[in-house]
Steps between C-alpha positions, in 0.01 A plus 500: 500500500322788662221586251400829680868620515543432127173676415607807712850505344355481154256789588794705611694436172189580295503836673144610419522822703813611326360394159165675556621839394683367189192294399287811539743712296513246204127438502415874515628528138225275370118564487326460834266229381791284395704530815339231713491235212869571424602481865312168540663368185846586606453361842384164355806499264719548810333212685536272196874586479557439878324174488668405175851546660384297793410196284790524259762625745636163595556403137643843416752486780595154410551589135716799597688295764435751774515367854250608765783657712596713201147610454470581863812718500420693180130524588596646845722763335231585240238518778726723709552746208132518433436548874760766518322680217179492683662647816691765307299560180669663202378606161283236333672249291207491268596826331234706334152362506352498154130568408444150355308228687735281700519132392701271733788756537527692737212404724495118485874489446705619681283675750293194608691200364858632534834335550479499877159330516608246233826436687314437819251266333776297335691474826201399697401238235849352505513469867145358530438301188220296661307819594430654172123517569561676831742747330246564234242577761741748675581663167122536414425639852778766485396587144141530602561736789740703283240515214229622742730785618592596149139486374411732791814715456313822413315475835828389687689795351211734593487368859859475605649723235838483319692536824307218663572265213864591506513424872340165457725411209807590715377289789438211260849550369659477840322172569610379152860580580486262793364226275758570230795478749356171647461351151862602417632335819298187450658466142848560640443244771365252259777544247763469774341181628479341155857604407657367822711185462 
């Protein structure tokens, strides 16, 4: 398992540049002195969820009877749709942003710990059951870099602007499409091999 490749892929899935503007919009509705503590709390919730799915993933897949090939195919499709949304952004799926302080939703889930990141973690854990510690390290590394970017998002948005963040998000989306297609093809190949007489 390539630890750096996994960390980079997770970083692309977490999409901190694309999420920066949304985080900023959600947090702008609460008092300024509460913004950083709320952001840190939500980021920690997201990390706990990601690591939680890493450690219970094997048991969850076994309970549901989901094969790794199935997870790879469905994860590839889901990742492709998410990446497509990054390249061709549409109206936010979050709807109207309320004035109340966010709690888990929407910042921790689904923006940070979303279905695509969870699917990727479950797939990696099922493929490399003996490397849970390394996968946890990759998750923590990707989360840490994403968290730093989000904590500095007001500065990032000021320096590169909205157009700059959109350009970065689209570039990350293009790279993620390649990963999604490869994940899908790996799943189809694995399924075909296991189904062959």
